[in-house]
Each structure stands twice: as structure tokens, then as C-alpha cells.
N, C-alpha and C positions, 0 to 999 in steps of 0.2 A: 504494499500500500504506500502510495507516495505521501509526502508531507501535506500536499495539498488536499489529499483525499481524507487524511486524518483528522484535519481540523474542520474540514467542510466549508472552507471560505476560500475565496479566489484571492491570490496574493496582491492583485491590484486593488481589491476591496480594502485589504488590511492597509495598504499604502495611502489610500484615499482618506482613511480616518486617522492618520497621524498628524499630530500638530507641526512636525518638522517638515519643511518643503524638501522634496526630493526630485532631482533631475537627472537623467541619464543622457550621456552624449556618446556617440559612436566613434569609430577610429578617425572620422573626418571631422569631428566636433560638431555633428549634426545632432539636433534634439531628437531622441527616440522615446522618451517618456517625461511626463510631468504629472505629478499627483495633484490633488485638489488644493493642498496647502500651498503649492507652487503658484497655481493659477491665481490665488488670492494675494499672495505675496508681490509677484510680479504684475499683476493686472493683465493676464494674457489668457488665451484659450488653448488648451492642449490641442484640440482639433486643428487650430490654424497654425501651430508650431511643428506639427510633425514633420521630420526630415529637413527642416529648415537649418542653415547654419546658426550656431548658438548666438552669434552676436546680432543676428537679425531677429531671431525669435525672442531673444532676451537682452534687449539693449542695455540693461543694467550690468551685464557681464562683459560688455564689448571692450572695455579697458583691461581685461585680465586674461587676453589670449595667450601671452607668453607664459604665464604661470600654468595654464591649462595645458598648453603643448608640452611643456616641460614634464608635468606629471604624467601625461599620456605616454611619452616616448621613454622616460626614465623609469616609469612604473613606480613612482615615489609619491606616497600619500602625503598630504599636509593638511594643517588646520590654521585658519587665521581667525582670531578674535576681534570682535568689534570692527569688522570690516565696513567701511562706508562706500555705499554704492549710489551713483547718480545716473540718470538717463533722461536727457533732453529736458523737457518741461515736467516730468514726473516728480513726485515727492521723493527726497533721499531716503534711503534705507540703511539701517544700521543692523548687521547680522553677524553671527558667529558661522563661519563656513568651513566644512570639511570636505576634501576632495579625494576620493578613493578610486585608484586604477582597479579594473577587473577585466576578465576575458568573457566576452559574450558567448552565446550558444554556438556561434560560427567559428569561435577561436580567435576573434579579432580583438584587439585592445579596446577598451571603452573606459568611461569614466562615470563614477557615481558621485554626484553632488549633493551635499546636504546643508541646508540653511535653516538656522534658528533665528527668527527675527527677534532682536532685542527691543525694537520699537513696540512689538506686540506685548513682550513680557512687562515693559515699562507702563504700557496702557493699562494692562490688567491690574498691576499693582496700584496704579494711580486711580483707577475706577473702584477698587476695593477700598482704598483709603477714603475716598470721596463718599462711598456708601455708609461706612462707619461714621464719618464726621457728620454726614447728613442726619443719620439716625440719633446721634447724640445731640445735634442741634435742635432736632424736632422734640426731643424729650425736654430739653431746656426751655424751649419756646412754649411748649404746652404748659409746663409748670408755671412760667412767667404769666402767661395768658390768664390762666385760672386765678392767680394771685391778683391781677388787674381787674378781672370782671367783678369781683364781689364789691370792692370799694367804689367802682364805677357805677354799679347798680344803686348803691346807697347815695352817691353823689347826684345822680339824675333824680331819684326819689325826692331827695330833700329840696331840689330846685323846683320840681313840680308843686310841692307842698307850699314852699315860700311864694311861688307865683299865685297861688289862690289867695293868699292873705294879703297881697299888695294890690292896692287900688291905683297906684300911680303907674301910668302907662310907660313912662320913660324908664322907670325901674324894672318893669316887666320885660324890657328889651334886654336887661342884663341876665335875667333867668332864662330867657329864650336863647341867648347865646350859649349858656351853660348846658342846656338840654340838648342843643343841636350839636355841640362839640363832644358831649358825652355819647350821642348816638353815632358820631363819626368814629370816635374811638372804639365803640362797640363792634362796629362793622370791621375795623381794622384788626381787632382781637379775633373776631371770627375767622377772618381770613388767616391769621397766624395759626389757628387750630386746624385749618384744612378740612377735607372732607369728614363728615360726620358718620358715614357709612362705608362699608367695605365695597369694593367694585362689584357691580352686577354684570358679570361677564356673560356675554352672548355671542354666538358665532356673527362675525361680520366681515364685509369686504373692507379693507384698510382705505380703500380709495372714497368710500362713501362720507365718513367724517371729514376726509379732506376736501371733498367737493362742497360739502356744507360749510366749512370754514372759508374756502375760496370765495363762494357766493356771498358770505357775510362780509368779507374784507372787500370785494370788488366794488359793492355798493357805495363805498365811502373812500375809494383809493384816489390819491392825488392824480392829476392828469398825466404827470410825467413819470409815474411808476408803473411798470408793467409786471404782471403776475402770470408766469408761464407754468405749464404742467409738463412733467416727463415721467410718465407712470409705466410701470411694468405690469401689464394686465395678468400675467401668469402667477402672481402672487396668491398663494392659497389663503382661504378664510383664516381669521385668527379669532380667538376668544378674548373679548375686551369689553369694558364698559364704554359704551358709545359716548356718553355725556363727559366722561372723564378725558376721554382722548379728544374730544372736541375742545374742551377747556384748555388742554395742553397745547395743541397745535394752534388754536386762535392766539394764545399768548406768545408762541414763538413766531408766527407771522406778523402779529402786531409790532412786536419788538423789531422785526426786519423792516417793516414800513417806516417805523420811527427812526431807525438807524440810517436809512437812505435820505432822510431830510428833504423829501419832496421830489427826488428825481431818482431813477435807477431801475434795476430789475431784480425781481425775486423768482426763483425757481422752485417749485414743489416737486420732488424727485422720490420715486420709490423703487427699490431694489430689494432682492433677497440676498443673503450672505451665508456662507457655510462656515461651520466650525468656528462660532464665536462664543467666547467666554464671558459671562457675566456672574459676578459674586462667586467665583470659584467653580462655577458649573459650565461645563462646555455644552453648547447647543448645536445640534446638527445643522439647523436652518433657523435664521431669524429673518424677520422682515426690518427694513431699514427706511425711515422717511427722513429725507433731508430737506431742510428749509435753508435755501441758499440766497445770499443777497450779495450785491457787488458795491457795498458802501465802504466806508473808510475802516472798518474793523474795529475789533475791541482792543483798548489799550493793553499792551503787553503786561503791564503790572497788575491789571484788574482781572486778567483771564483766569489764572488759578483760583480766583475767589468768587466767580460769577454765581456760583450755586449756593453761596453762603447767604443766610439771611441778612437782609438790611444793606446788601451791597448793590449800588446802582450807579451807572455812569451819567445818569440824568438827575438834575436837581430835584425834578418834581417825582422822580420814581421812588416807590416804597421799598424796592429791594426784595420783594416777596414773590413776584411772579415765577421767576425760574426755580427757586427752591421748592414751590408747591407744585410746579410741573414736574420736576424731578421725583418729588414724593408720589405723585399720581402714577408715574411711569414705574416706580419701584414696586408699587402695589401690583403691577402686572408682570412682575419678575423681570423687568427691563431696565433700561438707563438711557440717559440723554448725554450725548457727547457734544463737545464744541471745538471746532478748529477755526482760528481766525488770523487774518494778515490783511494788510491794506488792500482793498479790492475784492476781498472774498471773505465771508464769514458762513460757515456751515454748521448748523445745529442739526444733530442727528438723533432721532427717536429710534431706539432699537428694541424690538419686542420679539421674544421667542415665539416660534410657530408651534411649540409644544411645551407644556409646564406641567409639573408633577401633581398640581392640585386641580387640573382640568378633568 
């Protein structure tokens, strides 16, 4: 019995479930195999890379021909740590790379390349830290909000009683201000507490709440701001709370409109992504909703703290929109990520297409 028969799984199926990116090159340095992790890392399709020279199929490796040729002809394996890869306009990658020569089934020399994305490991670590920090922040905020609500209710009640005893209309104006401001603070505290119920998850097409948000925003969009769609119609249904998704997406799109300052472009993009880790759990498939704007970007010093409470780049902002949006997506076992530079900001809502409690 062969090893393939003994485990009952095709070898390529095993490779496609690895977190490590695996690439095989033949004796002429043509691509003969890419696993799923490689497709995700380099942003290419295995179907279009087959039999292509490696530097054409994988531009990130174009500057490393000499090292690969040396490994192939000398039969010497090597490993490079924290290798920095660039390819044209693509985002740079930092990887640990191991190159191992081997003999293929025809007896010819070949190379096995393994890449471990350090960017991915750093992202996972950063996301985990952010999740822990957000949970701690929420507990602190909930405690603080409850402490505020009790005296606030007493203050409002006292102002109402005082108003009934006052005959002077000018003095009543002051009690009216107290009551109005107490109500405003009450609404702010309710916002700090977030949703009062768990998500009511129902099967839905992710594009339905997106279209709802697009219709709401479009009715009041500045004349020089365009809102475009780039949807993947093949995304399967997800289980989610429609109203909570609408609240999250509406917040992100409104932020993008504000960031543009009256002119620019917003793109709503949907995609699926394989082998994505959230909170220490690797999901085989996730849905990704990107809200992209071509505004000035988020200040570099603010970017690490944008999901913290009370952090806002706008003087009139409360700094609670993004923390609440992140919390709502956490209730769906997902997360929100942000990448920003001058000319492009991307907020990505990532939702597993399967969860343990569904």
C-alpha cells in the first residue's frame, strides 16, 4: 500500500492546507507547482503560472535568479531569514525562505521553495493583541458607563422637579439646558455600552446589506464623490445579523465619505480569502468586504490606535464608531483591519464563512 493510500488523502490536498507557501521549479526554473498559500502570498493563480519561467510567474523572485541557479546546479540547500521581496507596484513582502534541491520523477534536478510570511505572523500577533485590548477596553467602558448612568438619572430627575417649582421662564431655560444635556450624555453612554442583545444570525447574501448601505449613502453623497461596486457574486451566504452588519458598514462608508472632504472615490469590494487566521483559529474560507477611499489617509501616528475608544482625527468625532464596529464584527467571530497611506485607505471587514456556533 502506498503512503497516499494509507492516509487516504491526496498529497496536493495536504499541501493546499499548509500555512507555508510551497513552490516547485523544474530544471529550467519553470513553475511546476504552487499551493494555495503561495497563491495568497504572491497574489497569483496556479493555473496561470504553470510552466512559466519563475521570474515571469512570480515577479517577487525575479531579483534572486543567481541564488536559485546556484542551488539548482550545485545541489546546495539554503535558508534566508527575513528576506525582503518587492515586485513593481505590489506591496513588499518579508519572508523566511528555504530552498531545497531535489530530483523529480524524471530524474531531473528541481527546486522546492518554502516561504513563511513574517508579515502574516506579525498581522496575526497584532490582531490578537488588538482583540485582547478591545475586550479590556469594553469591560472598562461598560463599568464606567454604568457608574455614570446612575448619577446622570438623578441629575435629570432633580432638574425636572426644579422646573416644576419655578415660575420664572428665564430660569426655566437653565433647567431645560440641564435636561437636554443630560439626555445627550445618556445617549452617549448608551452608545458606549453597545448592542444590548446578541447577534440574531440568519443566512444572508453579504451584498444585500452592502447594497442597503450604498443606497442610504448615495442619497446624500457630495456631487464630486463617486461610490463604486466591485463585487464577487460567487461568495456563499454567511450567517450574520443583518442590522449589525448594516450599522458596521454604514459607519465605515460614512467615515470614508468624510475623509474625502467633498471629492474623491469610494470602492466597495467583496472577495473570498482562504486560510485566514482570526483569534488563533484558522478558517478555510472567509468573506472580505473592503471599503476603499482615495483620500489623504490616516495619520501614521494615529493608525495603531484607531480602534481604541475616544480616538478620532476629527474635532467633532466621538471616537466610538470604529470600536463599536469592531465589537459588532467580533460578535460574528470576525475582525476589521485597516491599511492606510496617502491616496488610499482600506478598511476590511473579514467574516468566517463557517463558525463553531452556527
